[in-house]
C-alpha positions as CSV (number, residue, x, y, z in Angstrom):
1,X,133.4,3.5,92.3
2,X,132.0,6.7,93.6
3,X,133.7,6.2,97.0
4,X,137.0,5.5,95.4
5,X,136.8,8.7,93.3
6,X,135.8,10.7,96.4
7,X,138.7,9.5,98.4
8,X,141.1,10.1,95.6
9,X,139.9,13.7,95.4
10,X,140.2,14.3,99.1
11,X,143.8,13.0,99.2
12,X,144.8,15.0,96.1
13,X,143.6,18.2,97.9
14,X,145.8,17.6,100.9
15,X,149.2,17.4,99.2
16,X,152.1,19.1,101.0
17,X,154.8,21.0,99.1
18,X,158.2,21.9,100.3
19,X,160.9,24.2,98.9
20,X,163.7,22.2,97.2
21,X,165.9,25.1,96.4
22,X,165.9,28.9,96.1
23,X,168.1,31.5,94.5
24,X,168.8,35.1,95.4
25,X,169.6,37.7,92.8
26,X,170.0,41.4,93.5
27,X,168.9,43.9,90.8
28,X,170.5,47.3,91.1
29,X,168.5,50.4,90.3
30,X,171.0,52.6,88.5
31,X,171.8,54.3,85.2
32,X,172.3,50.9,83.6
33,X,168.7,49.8,84.2
34,X,166.7,50.1,81.0
35,X,163.3,51.8,81.3
36,X,160.3,49.7,80.3
37,X,158.8,51.7,77.5
38,X,155.5,49.9,77.7
39,X,155.1,50.8,81.4
40,X,156.0,54.4,80.7
41,X,153.5,54.6,77.9
42,X,150.8,53.2,80.3
43,X,151.3,55.6,83.2
44,X,152.3,58.8,81.3
45,X,148.7,60.0,80.7
46,X,147.9,59.5,84.4
47,X,151.1,61.3,85.4
48,X,150.3,64.2,83.2
49,X,146.8,64.5,84.5
50,X,148.0,64.3,88.1
51,X,150.7,67.0,87.6
52,X,148.2,69.3,85.9
53,X,145.9,69.0,89.0
54,X,148.7,69.4,91.5
55,X,150.0,72.5,89.8
56,X,146.6,74.1,89.6
57,X,146.6,77.5,91.3
58,X,143.8,77.8,93.9
59,X,144.7,81.0,95.6
60,X,147.4,83.7,96.3
61,X,149.3,84.3,99.5
62,X,149.9,88.0,100.1
63,X,153.0,87.2,102.2
64,X,155.1,84.2,103.3
65,X,153.7,81.9,106.0
66,X,156.7,80.1,107.5
67,X,156.4,77.0,109.6
68,X,157.5,78.0,113.1
69,X,157.5,76.9,116.8
70,X,156.5,80.4,117.9
71,X,153.5,80.6,120.3
72,X,151.4,82.2,117.6
73,X,152.1,82.1,113.9
74,X,150.5,83.5,110.8
75,X,150.5,80.0,109.2
76,X,148.9,78.4,112.3
77,X,146.3,81.2,112.4
78,X,145.4,80.7,108.8
79,X,145.1,77.0,109.3
80,X,142.9,77.2,112.4
81,X,140.8,80.0,111.1
82,X,140.1,78.2,107.8
83,X,139.0,75.0,109.7
84,X,136.7,77.0,112.1
85,X,135.1,79.0,109.3
86,X,134.4,75.9,107.2
87,X,133.1,73.9,110.1
88,X,130.7,76.7,111.1
89,X,129.0,76.3,107.7
90,X,128.1,72.8,108.9
91,X,127.4,73.8,112.5
92,X,127.2,77.5,113.4
93,X,127.4,76.6,117.1
94,X,131.1,75.6,116.9
95,X,133.0,78.1,119.1
96,X,136.7,77.3,118.6
97,X,139.1,75.2,116.7
98,X,142.2,73.3,117.6
99,X,142.8,71.3,114.4
100,X,146.4,70.4,114.7
101,X,149.6,70.8,116.7
102,X,152.5,72.8,115.3
103,X,154.2,69.5,114.5
104,X,151.2,68.5,112.3
105,X,151.7,71.4,110.0
106,X,154.2,70.0,107.6
107,X,155.4,72.8,105.4
108,X,155.5,76.6,104.9
109,X,153.5,78.5,102.3
110,X,155.5,80.9,100.2
111,X,154.3,84.3,99.1
112,X,152.5,84.2,95.7
113,X,150.5,81.4,94.0
114,X,149.1,78.6,96.2
115,X,148.7,75.4,94.3
116,X,146.9,72.2,95.1
117,X,150.3,70.7,95.7
118,X,151.1,73.3,98.3
119,X,148.0,72.3,100.3
120,X,148.9,68.7,100.1
121,X,152.4,69.5,101.4
122,X,150.9,71.6,104.2
123,X,148.5,68.7,105.2
124,X,149.5,65.4,103.6
125,X,147.4,63.2,105.9
126,X,143.8,62.1,105.3
127,X,142.6,63.3,108.6
128,X,139.0,64.3,108.9
129,X,137.3,67.2,110.7
130,X,135.5,66.2,113.9
131,X,133.1,68.3,116.0
132,X,133.2,67.7,119.7
133,X,131.0,68.8,122.6
134,X,133.2,69.1,125.7
135,X,132.7,69.8,129.3
136,X,134.4,72.8,130.8
137,X,136.8,70.5,132.6
138,X,137.9,69.0,129.3
139,X,138.4,72.4,127.8
140,X,140.5,73.4,130.8
141,X,142.8,70.5,129.9
142,X,143.1,71.8,126.4
143,X,143.9,75.3,127.8
144,X,146.5,73.8,130.1
145,X,148.1,71.9,127.1
146,X,148.2,75.1,125.0
147,X,149.9,76.9,127.8
148,X,152.4,74.2,128.7
149,X,153.4,73.7,125.1
150,X,154.0,77.4,124.4
151,X,150.9,77.8,122.1
152,X,149.4,75.8,119.3
153,X,147.3,76.7,116.2
154,X,143.9,77.7,117.4
155,X,141.0,79.9,116.4
156,X,138.1,81.3,118.5
157,X,140.1,81.0,121.7
158,X,142.5,83.6,123.1
159,X,144.8,83.6,126.1
160,X,147.8,85.0,127.8
161,X,150.5,82.7,129.1
162,X,153.0,83.2,131.9
163,X,155.2,80.5,133.4
164,X,153.3,77.9,131.2
165,X,150.0,78.9,132.8
166,X,147.1,80.4,130.9
167,X,145.1,83.4,132.1
168,X,142.6,85.9,130.6
169,X,141.2,83.1,128.5
170,X,138.2,83.8,126.2
171,X,136.3,81.6,123.9
172,X,134.1,83.1,121.2
173,X,134.7,86.5,122.7
174,X,133.5,85.5,126.2
175,X,135.5,84.7,129.4
176,X,136.1,80.9,129.8
177,X,133.7,79.3,132.2
178,X,134.7,75.9,133.5
179,X,131.1,75.2,134.4
180,X,130.0,75.6,130.8
181,X,129.9,73.2,127.9
182,X,131.7,74.1,124.6
183,X,131.6,72.9,121.0
184,X,134.9,72.8,119.1
185,X,136.4,71.3,116.0
186,X,139.5,69.3,115.7
187,X,140.9,66.5,113.6
188,X,140.1,62.8,114.0
189,X,143.8,62.3,114.8
190,X,143.7,64.5,117.8
191,X,140.2,63.4,118.8
192,X,141.5,59.8,118.8
193,X,144.2,60.7,121.4
194,X,146.8,61.6,118.9
195,X,149.7,63.6,120.4
196,X,148.4,62.5,123.8
197,X,145.3,64.7,123.6
198,X,143.4,62.7,126.2
199,X,141.1,65.6,126.9
200,X,139.4,65.0,123.5
201,X,139.1,61.2,123.8
202,X,135.8,61.1,125.8
203,X,133.6,64.0,124.5
204,X,130.0,64.5,125.5
205,X,129.1,64.3,121.8
206,X,131.1,63.6,118.7
207,X,130.2,64.1,115.0
208,X,132.2,64.0,111.8
209,X,132.3,67.2,109.7
210,X,132.2,64.9,106.7
211,X,135.3,66.4,105.0
212,X,139.0,65.9,105.2
213,X,141.0,68.7,106.9
214,X,142.8,69.2,103.6
215,X,139.6,69.6,101.7
216,X,138.4,72.1,104.2
217,X,141.6,74.1,103.7
218,X,141.1,73.9,100.0
219,X,137.5,75.0,100.2
220,X,138.4,78.0,102.3
221,X,141.2,79.1,99.8
222,X,138.8,78.6,96.9
223,X,136.1,80.7,98.5
224,X,138.6,83.5,99.3
225,X,139.8,83.4,95.7
226,X,136.2,83.4,94.3
227,X,135.5,86.5,96.3
228,X,138.6,88.2,94.9
229,X,140.6,88.0,98.2
230,X,144.2,86.8,98.8
231,X,145.2,84.7,101.7
232,X,146.5,87.3,104.1
233,X,148.4,85.9,107.0
234,X,148.3,87.9,110.3
235,X,149.2,87.6,113.9
236,X,146.4,89.1,116.1
237,X,147.5,88.4,119.6
238,X,145.3,85.4,120.2
239,X,148.2,83.8,122.2
240,X,150.5,86.1,124.1
241,X,153.4,84.7,126.2
242,X,154.5,87.1,128.9
243,X,158.3,87.7,129.2
244,X,159.6,85.7,132.1
């Protein structure tokens, strides 16, 4: 009796089902579609809370910071400076930053109030800050990329470019030395060979900052605001392209 019951159970668990028929119906999303009041009632409190947070003012821009492909931009300088400054709070030995390419900066910042939403629009991705220790040869590859791509957002590194070649390169105020080792901060996206940044893929050392790039930008803006300062964009000649 026990055996019979066991066999019956085994066979019942191995039934095979097949589709006998199927129907397709298309539902149009238009003015005729009636809103689900119960669903709206459910998400409205969350929507209101989210909008209040996204519209929260965290700082003030003293001037417009437009997204641009110029070799050096006020927006790129602000972005790279903020990431370098915030990273140096974690590791004061970090010498320069290359946190994003120009394409990674997704939006401009207008003059006036900077909201949480503006920071998300500037950096919508959940990329993290990463500290890398690199050989001079790897840094040379970064320099070559910066020169061949007509400049990128950087901080702590300065150069002149002619015919897509860099010269008069300094890092942390000192002439670049290919025989030295350098510590820099970037995003995990670039560190993982994003945008073909192979020079960052095999560092001598790698350590996470422990914060998203977006959070670091927000922290920088918040601190400036706390100290009564506006976000003041400026172009300081860190990347100069000679007229060809």
